BADOMAR-136741 format. One record per residue (C-alpha): x, y, z; residue number from 0. Coordinates in steps of 0.5 Angstrom, whole numbers, plus 500, padded with zeros to 3 digits. Example, Ala and Ser with C-alpha at 12.3 -4.5 7.8 and 13.67 -1.06 7.14 Angstrom:
2
<pt><u>525</u><v>491</v><w>516</w><seq>0</seq></pt>
<pt><u>527</u><v>498</v><w>514</w><seq>1</seq></pt>
This chain:
112
<pt><u>710</u><v>642</v><w>165</w><seq>0</seq></pt>
<pt><u>713</u><v>649</v><w>164</w><seq>1</seq></pt>
<pt><u>720</u><v>649</v><w>163</w><seq>2</seq></pt>
<pt><u>721</u><v>657</v><w>161</w><seq>3</seq></pt>
<pt><u>717</u><v>663</v><w>162</w><seq>4</seq></pt>
<pt><u>715</u><v>663</v><w>155</w><seq>5</seq></pt>
<pt><u>711</u><v>657</v><w>156</w><seq>6</seq></pt>
<pt><u>706</u><v>661</v><w>159</w><seq>7</seq></pt>
<pt><u>704</u><v>664</v><w>153</w><seq>8</seq></pt>
<pt><u>701</u><v>658</v><w>149</w><seq>9</seq></pt>
<pt><u>700</u><v>657</v><w>142</w><seq>10</seq></pt>
<pt><u>696</u><v>662</v><w>139</w><seq>11</seq></pt>
<pt><u>702</u><v>667</v><w>137</w><seq>12</seq></pt>
<pt><u>708</u><v>662</v><w>136</w><seq>13</seq></pt>
<pt><u>713</u><v>668</v><w>136</w><seq>14</seq></pt>
<pt><u>710</u><v>671</v><w>142</w><seq>15</seq></pt>
<pt><u>716</u><v>672</v><w>148</w><seq>16</seq></pt>
<pt><u>716</u><v>676</v><w>154</w><seq>17</seq></pt>
<pt><u>723</u><v>678</v><w>152</w><seq>18</seq></pt>
<pt><u>723</u><v>686</v><w>151</w><seq>19</seq></pt>
<pt><u>716</u><v>686</v><w>154</w><seq>20</seq></pt>
<pt><u>713</u><v>692</v><w>158</w><seq>21</seq></pt>
<pt><u>709</u><v>691</v><w>164</w><seq>22</seq></pt>
<pt><u>703</u><v>695</v><w>165</w><seq>23</seq></pt>
<pt><u>700</u><v>693</v><w>171</w><seq>24</seq></pt>
<pt><u>700</u><v>688</v><w>177</w><seq>25</seq></pt>
<pt><u>695</u><v>686</v><w>182</w><seq>26</seq></pt>
<pt><u>696</u><v>682</v><w>188</w><seq>27</seq></pt>
<pt><u>691</u><v>679</v><w>192</w><seq>28</seq></pt>
<pt><u>694</u><v>677</v><w>199</w><seq>29</seq></pt>
<pt><u>688</u><v>674</v><w>202</w><seq>30</seq></pt>
<pt><u>687</u><v>669</v><w>196</w><seq>31</seq></pt>
<pt><u>695</u><v>669</v><w>194</w><seq>32</seq></pt>
<pt><u>694</u><v>671</v><w>187</w><seq>33</seq></pt>
<pt><u>697</u><v>675</v><w>182</w><seq>34</seq></pt>
<pt><u>695</u><v>678</v><w>176</w><seq>35</seq></pt>
<pt><u>700</u><v>682</v><w>171</w><seq>36</seq></pt>
<pt><u>698</u><v>685</v><w>165</w><seq>37</seq></pt>
<pt><u>704</u><v>686</v><w>159</w><seq>38</seq></pt>
<pt><u>705</u><v>689</v><w>152</w><seq>39</seq></pt>
<pt><u>708</u><v>683</v><w>149</w><seq>40</seq></pt>
<pt><u>712</u><v>682</v><w>142</w><seq>41</seq></pt>
<pt><u>708</u><v>677</v><w>138</w><seq>42</seq></pt>
<pt><u>711</u><v>678</v><w>131</w><seq>43</seq></pt>
<pt><u>716</u><v>674</v><w>127</w><seq>44</seq></pt>
<pt><u>723</u><v>676</v><w>129</w><seq>45</seq></pt>
<pt><u>725</u><v>675</v><w>122</w><seq>46</seq></pt>
<pt><u>720</u><v>680</v><w>119</w><seq>47</seq></pt>
<pt><u>715</u><v>683</v><w>123</w><seq>48</seq></pt>
<pt><u>718</u><v>683</v><w>130</w><seq>49</seq></pt>
<pt><u>715</u><v>690</v><w>132</w><seq>50</seq></pt>
<pt><u>708</u><v>687</v><w>133</w><seq>51</seq></pt>
<pt><u>705</u><v>687</v><w>140</w><seq>52</seq></pt>
<pt><u>699</u><v>685</v><w>143</w><seq>53</seq></pt>
<pt><u>696</u><v>685</v><w>150</w><seq>54</seq></pt>
<pt><u>697</u><v>679</v><w>155</w><seq>55</seq></pt>
<pt><u>695</u><v>677</v><w>162</w><seq>56</seq></pt>
<pt><u>700</u><v>673</v><w>166</w><seq>57</seq></pt>
<pt><u>696</u><v>670</v><w>173</w><seq>58</seq></pt>
<pt><u>699</u><v>666</v><w>178</w><seq>59</seq></pt>
<pt><u>695</u><v>662</v><w>184</w><seq>60</seq></pt>
<pt><u>698</u><v>660</v><w>190</w><seq>61</seq></pt>
<pt><u>703</u><v>666</v><w>190</w><seq>62</seq></pt>
<pt><u>708</u><v>666</v><w>196</w><seq>63</seq></pt>
<pt><u>712</u><v>672</v><w>195</w><seq>64</seq></pt>
<pt><u>713</u><v>677</v><w>189</w><seq>65</seq></pt>
<pt><u>719</u><v>682</v><w>190</w><seq>66</seq></pt>
<pt><u>720</u><v>688</v><w>185</w><seq>67</seq></pt>
<pt><u>726</u><v>692</v><w>185</w><seq>68</seq></pt>
<pt><u>724</u><v>700</v><w>185</w><seq>69</seq></pt>
<pt><u>722</u><v>702</v><w>178</w><seq>70</seq></pt>
<pt><u>725</u><v>709</v><w>177</w><seq>71</seq></pt>
<pt><u>722</u><v>715</v><w>174</w><seq>72</seq></pt>
<pt><u>722</u><v>715</v><w>167</w><seq>73</seq></pt>
<pt><u>721</u><v>722</v><w>163</w><seq>74</seq></pt>
<pt><u>719</u><v>719</v><w>156</w><seq>75</seq></pt>
<pt><u>713</u><v>715</v><w>159</w><seq>76</seq></pt>
<pt><u>715</u><v>708</v><w>158</w><seq>77</seq></pt>
<pt><u>713</u><v>702</v><w>162</w><seq>78</seq></pt>
<pt><u>718</u><v>698</v><w>166</w><seq>79</seq></pt>
<pt><u>722</u><v>693</v><w>161</w><seq>80</seq></pt>
<pt><u>723</u><v>686</v><w>162</w><seq>81</seq></pt>
<pt><u>730</u><v>685</v><w>160</w><seq>82</seq></pt>
<pt><u>731</u><v>678</v><w>163</w><seq>83</seq></pt>
<pt><u>728</u><v>672</v><w>166</w><seq>84</seq></pt>
<pt><u>728</u><v>665</v><w>168</w><seq>85</seq></pt>
<pt><u>728</u><v>660</v><w>174</w><seq>86</seq></pt>
<pt><u>730</u><v>664</v><w>180</w><seq>87</seq></pt>
<pt><u>736</u><v>660</v><w>181</w><seq>88</seq></pt>
<pt><u>739</u><v>662</v><w>175</w><seq>89</seq></pt>
<pt><u>738</u><v>669</v><w>177</w><seq>90</seq></pt>
<pt><u>745</u><v>669</v><w>180</w><seq>91</seq></pt>
<pt><u>744</u><v>674</v><w>185</w><seq>92</seq></pt>
<pt><u>745</u><v>674</v><w>193</w><seq>93</seq></pt>
<pt><u>738</u><v>676</v><w>194</w><seq>94</seq></pt>
<pt><u>735</u><v>670</v><w>188</w><seq>95</seq></pt>
<pt><u>739</u><v>665</v><w>192</w><seq>96</seq></pt>
<pt><u>736</u><v>667</v><w>199</w><seq>97</seq></pt>
<pt><u>729</u><v>667</v><w>196</w><seq>98</seq></pt>
<pt><u>730</u><v>660</v><w>192</w><seq>99</seq></pt>
<pt><u>732</u><v>657</v><w>199</w><seq>100</seq></pt>
<pt><u>725</u><v>659</v><w>202</w><seq>101</seq></pt>
<pt><u>721</u><v>656</v><w>196</w><seq>102</seq></pt>
<pt><u>718</u><v>650</v><w>198</w><seq>103</seq></pt>
<pt><u>720</u><v>643</v><w>194</w><seq>104</seq></pt>
<pt><u>715</u><v>642</v><w>188</w><seq>105</seq></pt>
<pt><u>714</u><v>650</v><w>187</w><seq>106</seq></pt>
<pt><u>716</u><v>654</v><w>181</w><seq>107</seq></pt>
<pt><u>720</u><v>660</v><w>182</w><seq>108</seq></pt>
<pt><u>721</u><v>665</v><w>177</w><seq>109</seq></pt>
<pt><u>725</u><v>672</v><w>176</w><seq>110</seq></pt>
<pt><u>723</u><v>677</v><w>171</w><seq>111</seq></pt>
């Protein structure tokens, strides 16, 4: 069972986290209801080598919807930065509440 978004990362990198991850790309196939996202993830031990990163891929199947707020033009060339994540119900916004009401029973709903 997936309890947190970090549970998707498995055990190969025990310190891996989506916290502070950078989004590289998103591909959506609406016909097959699939999403593939590529990330630069922090995998280093926060106590010693936190800055160590590696690429990672997160794939979803059975996608119902994907909502993205606009990412502003960044002059320094950085990528979108993941600063918080969790269950959609925990997001605390009116939009999150509205969207969570549309999720079928038994489906997972996350915000990134």
